[in-house]
Each structure stands twice: as structure tokens, then as C-alpha cells.
N, C-alpha and C positions, 0 to 999 in steps of 0.2 A: 859656811865661811862668810864673814861679814866684810863687804867691800866698802872702802872709803875712797871717794873719788874727788878730783879737783875739776875746776872749770876747764873746758877745752881750750887749748892754746891755738893761736892762728898759725896757719902754715904759710910759707912764703909764696908769693904769686908765681904762677907758672904760665908761660905763653900757651896759647891754643885752647884755652877754656871756652866752652860753649855757653853762650848767653841766649837762652830761648826767649822768644816773644811770648806774651801771655797766652796767645792762641795755640801755642805748642803744648800747653799743659792739658792733659786729658781730663775728662769728667768722670772717668772710671771710679768706682768705689775703691777705697784704699785699705779695706780690711785684709787680714792675712789670708783668708779663704779666697778672696778675689785675686790677689797676687799669685797664690798657689795655683789657681785655675789657669791664669794666664801663662805661668811658667810651665805648666804641664803641656800646654799647647805648643810650646816652643822647645828649643834645645836647653840643656842644662846651663847654669850660669858660668861654670868653669872659671871661677875667680882666681886671678893671679895672686901670688903672695903679697905683692904690693897693694893691690886693691883690697884684699882681705884685711890687711893691717889698717888701711885707710878707713874701711867700714867700722872696724873695732873702735878706732879713735873717735869717730863721729857718733856712734850709737852709745858706747859705754863711757866715753870721755876718758879721763886719765886718773891713775891711782894717787891717793894721798892717805896715808895711814893716820895722820894727825888731823882731827876735826875739832875746830874751836867752838865754844859755846856761841849760840846765835840768839838774836832777839826773839825769833819764833821758830817753831817747827811746823812745817806745812805738809799736809798729806793730800796728794792727788787722789781723787776718788777711785774706788775699785772694790772688788769683793774678796781679794786675796787676804788670808789671815796675816800674812807677812807685813801688811800695812800697819795694823795696830800693834803687832808684836814688836816691830822695829821702832815705831814711834814711841811706844812705852819704854823701850830700852834706852832710847836717846833721852827721853825726859828724865828718867831715873839716873842717868849718867851726868845730868846737869847741863845738857846741850841746848836746852831751851826751857823757859818757864811757861810759855803759852803754846798750845797746839791748835792750829787752824785746820779744821777737817772739812773736806769738800766732797761733793757727790750726791746726786739725786738718784732717782730710779731710771734705768736705761732699758726701755722696752725693746725687745728683740736681741739684746746682748746676752749671750750665755754667761752666767756667773761662774765663779770658781766652784769646783766640785764640793767644797765644804760649806758652801753658802746654803742656809736653811731659812732665810728671812724673806723670801718671795719678793714683793714689790716695795718693801721698806727702803727708803732712801739710804744709799750707802753710808753717808755721813752719820746717820743716826745709829746704824749698826756699829760703825767704827767707834763712835763716842761711847756706846754701851760697853764695848769690849775694852776700851781704854780704862774706863772706870773699874771694870773687873780686875784690871792689871794695876790698880792702885794709883791711877792718875786722878787727881781731884777734879770734880765736875766743873768747878769754877776756873779751871785752867784750860778748858776746851771751848773753842768757838766753832760753831757749825754753820755750814752753807749747804742747803739740801735741795737745790733745784738744778744744778749743772748736770749735763749729760755727756760732756767731752772735756778734753784737756784745756782748750781755750776757755770754755765756760767755767771750769774749775777756778781759774785765776780771776777772770772778769767778774764773776758773781761773788767771789770771796771779797773783792774790794767793796762790795755793797754791805758786807756785815762786819768788816774789820778795817780799821784805819792804818794803812801801810805807810803813811807820810813820814813817820818818825823811825821806821824800821830801816836798819842799815845792813843786816844780813839775815838770810833765811836758810834754815836747814831743810832740805827737801827730801821727804821719804817717798820712795817709788821703787818699782821693779828695776833691776839693774839694766835691762834692755830698754827701759823707758827714760833713762837719764838724759840722753841727748835731746830728745823731743820735748820732754816736760820741762827740763831746766831752761832750754832755749825759749820756750813759751813764757816762762816766768821772767826771764831776762828781758824779753821784748815788752811784755805787758807792765812790768814794774821795773823800769830800767835804772832806777836809782839804788838798787840793792845788790849786794854780793850774794850770789846763789851757790850754796854748797850742797852737793848731792850726798844723800845718806841712803844708799840703795840696799836691796836684799836680793839674793839669788832666788830664782823661781823656775818653774817648768814652762815648757812651750805649750800654752793652752792647758787642757786637762790631760795632757800626756804625762809620761814619767821621764821625759827627756829634760834634764837640767840645762838651762841656758846660762852659760858664763862667758866672759870675755875671752877665755882660753879655749872653749870647746864648741861655741855656737856653729862653727863651720864644719863640724863633724857629722851632722845629721841634716837630712833634707828639711825636716819640719822646723828646726831651729834656724837653719839658714834662711828659709823663707820668712820666718818671723823677723829676724834681724834685718834682712834686706828690705822688708816692708817698712821698717822704721826709717831707713835711709830715704826711701821714696817719700814718706810722709814729711820728713824734715825738709827735704828739697822742695816739695810742693808747697807746704805751708809757709816756708820761708819766702817763696815767691809771692804768696798771697798776703804776706805781712802779718801772719798770725804769730810767728815766732822769729827769733833771731836767725837770720839766714846764715848759711855756711860761709865761712870766711874764705874757704878755698875748696874746690873739688877737682880732682884730676880729670882730664879729658876721657880717660878709660872708664872711670866710674860714672861720669856724667852721661856718656853715650849709653851706658847700660840703664841708668835710672830713667832716662828720657823714653825708654821703651815702655815704661810702666807708669810714669808720672802723668 
């Protein structure tokens, strides 16, 4: 199932929100395995219905079945085949005439189970696969040095001029929408960012992560909650657009891991 999402809308302010000082943010690594380890050392999250809904809105943002054509299609780096399959689909649907592909080699990061290209930069593999899917080579711009989401955007600005771009269609995993689109909105704040995500599994498991089912499995719950922690932390660090609102209940929980 292909999801079409819109930008996250702001929630009304609520009294009692926690505003941590920079010193309150932990230096713990934020990978899903690290969060999973921390959670196993403590009690279960026991998320309320309200907090579960709040997390869904933050991580997956909101639905929109109508996606307009954009100036460019932007692919955040990664090794999942869904990246090039989804981008090619968008291109052939006329949703963008240029595809900006990002991603270098990420030492120590386990790639998708279908990845067979070793240390080849992600963007070069994605470009190759896009061409196989009948996307013209001259429609693809590559950035091949970045190793994380922030670098994907920052380094892309070195190979492509975004000054005249008004809207960007972002191809990413569905649970990456909140973090990656917020990064784009912060780093290129003059554009309208429209997510164009695809459903995927939790890591190399066979557990499908969707906005409706992520809370049903420990692994996908860990993965999605990790995204909230990242969004919260990186927002405080200025890497991405910070949360407009977070409830005291969720913020208290996030601060245990941020």
C-alpha cells in the first residue's frame, strides 16, 4: 500500500510542557539497538492511547492521497529497494522531472538484506537502479559522501542549486517521514516539503511497520519510539525543525532516552 502524507500540523500549546536545558540531553547513541537495550533494562513503555496517537502523528505525519507535481524528487540515502522503486514510480507519474539522490558508504551500518553492493556509495547504487527502471540518467543528480540524514541535505546543497526550488517530493521510509522531512524543512526552509513514503519492515525482520500497526510489536514499537527520541533530540540541537508541541506525558518518557 502506498502512503501519501502531508506536512505535520501544529498542535495547540498545552501548559506544563517540559523545556530541558541542553545539559539534560544524554550523549547516548540513538540507534534502535541502543534504545532497545535501554528499554529492556527498564519496564515496558505502556503507552496510553493518547500518547500512541501523538507518536503516530509525529513520526508518520498525516495522510494526503493527493500529491502534486514538485520541482524535484529527493531521495534520502539508504539501501532499501523501496527507495528507487518508489522514486521511479513518482518520476513516471510526472511528480518530478529531476531526482536528487543522496547517500555515501556508511561503515558499520548493516544494509538491507537485499543489498549486494558492498561499500559502493548508496547514491550510486540507487542511480543505477533508477536507470534500470527507465529514469533517464540526465534526470538524476547524485551526492555520494553523506552518511546520515543531516548530511544528506547539507551535502546535496553542494551538488544542486535549491535556490529556485519551491517544492520537494521526499522519498523515504514511512517511519522516517517525521525526522527526514523536518530535517529538510530546517535546512532548506524556503521550500514546501511533501513526503512520498513507502511501507517497510522493522530492520531485516518480517514485521511490517505502518502507522496503524507499529504499536503491535515490540520491535516496531522500539523503532518508532526511537524516531521520536531522535526528532526531539535533533530538534534541540538545531539539526531539524523542532516539535511544535509535545505533551508532558510523552516528553517525560522521551527524556529518559534522549
